[in-house]
C-alpha positions, -999 to +999 in steps of 0.1 A: +564-044+428+531-049+445+536-087+438+571-087+457+561-059+483+525-064+494+508-035+506+503-037+546+467-051+553+448-060+587+417-078+593+399-077+627+369-095+641+348-088+671+315-096+686+289-092+715+259-108+732+251-079+754+212-070+752+218-033+749+224-026+713+247+003+719+271-014+742+270-046+720+279-026+690+309-007+708+323-038+724+322-056+691+336-027+670+363-021+696+374-059+696+378-058+657+398-027+656+422-040+685+431-068+661+435-041+633+462-023+653+462+015+669+459+045+645+447+022+617+410+035+608+392+006+591+383+009+554+353-012+554+330-030+580+306-057+574+283-059+602+258-088+611+230-086+638+204-111+647+171-102+642+162-095+678+187-064+678+176-028+674+195-021+643+189+011+638+201+017+674+230+000+669+244+013+637+238+048+650+264+039+676+286+025+650+283+057+631+290+075+663+321+056+670+336+062+635+325+098+631+306+084+600+338+079+581+338+037+577+317+027+550+295-004+563+273-032+549+258-062+563+224-079+573+205-099+597+218-135+605+203-169+620+212-174+658+247-168+656+278-170+636+313-185+632+344-167+641+373-184+635+369-225+645+342-211+672+306-211+671+292-176+683+258-189+696+237-184+728+205-196+740+193-160+737+201-162+699+211-124+704+244-115+689+265-087+672+294-096+650+316-072+630+346-078+603+369-051+594+396-043+572+423-020+569+435-015+532+449+020+527+459+013+490+423-008+485+392+007+476+356-004+488+326+011+475+290+000+490+258-002+468+223-011+473+199-027+449+161-025+457+142-059+446+108-040+456+112-021+420+110-057+402+076-077+397+096-106+382+130-120+379+138-104+345+130-071+360+151-081+389+180-090+370+180-056+356+177-039+383+203-051+402+224-052+369+221-014+366+227-006+404+257-025+404+269-011+371+264+025+384+282+016+416+315+003+400+311+032+377+319+053+408+347+030+416+364+033+385+361+072+384+379+070+419+406+051+400+414+075+375+425+099+403+451+073+413+464+061+383+495+050+399+482+025+423+477-005+403+454-022+432+425+000+422+428-004+384+410-032+366+384-056+377+375-060+411+391-084+435+356-095+451+319-085+452+302-093+488+268-096+489+238-103+512+202-105+492+172-114+509+159-150+505+148-165+472+163-146+441+201-158+451+208-173+418+189-142+397+212-118+421+245-135+411+237-135+373+230-098+373+259-090+396+281-106+369+265-086+340+267-052+360+306-058+365+309-072+329+327-104+339+320-138+352+354-139+363+353-119+396+346-138+430+311-131+444+308-141+484+286-133+512+253-150+521+214-146+525+201-125+549+181-144+576+165-146+610+163-169+639+129-186+630+121-180+592+096-155+602+105-130+576+124-107+601+152-103+581+170-070+573+195-056+553+217-025+554+248-004+548+261+034+552+245+048+522+210+033+526+205+026+560+181-003+574+160-017+549+137-053+547+139-063+511+172-049+499+203-061+484+236-049+500+268-053+480+303-043+483+328-038+453+360-045+466+396-040+450+419-051+475+456-050+478+457-086+492+455-119+470+419-134+473+417-171+473+387-193+485 
């Protein structure tokens, strides 16, 4: 039935170059949900900001706009980003951009692994694996409460990751081990800054803003994923 009559799903994007982080966040968020449509609350927001933005203040504004009900994840980016076919970048190299999804029959769970707990690649692999495994168990428990919804049963549709620079290969392997499958799409990107000075940050709705974290999203989406 879901193959013949797919569930309704909407995606919205928005961005702002405003110097005030609160105004920029409000503009970017309102633009993104205008594409989703009135009366539809996002199930997830991916939030990206350049390093020269007050991230804590911007995210506090996001929580206020959403009453703290929309899970989010993201990281700092380098100078700007791409939205559709357009490059969003100005000489100030300041930007807030948001991607939101409305998918009421899907399931999106955020998690955060802490690479600082590891002193080498083998320990990092174990830390990330265990974190992903715990978060996926949360997803599976939630799926058990809706056994008639096939969208949220079985393996995830994809996993979004935003690791710090350096251990990406180890992280990908560990994520696969945590999920227990090499057949799940892993997408996302490394957190960055404007000048490779080490000012990159990461964040999500469960851990706040950190400087050496691995935020990720385990997604069970009612749309078919192709890349």
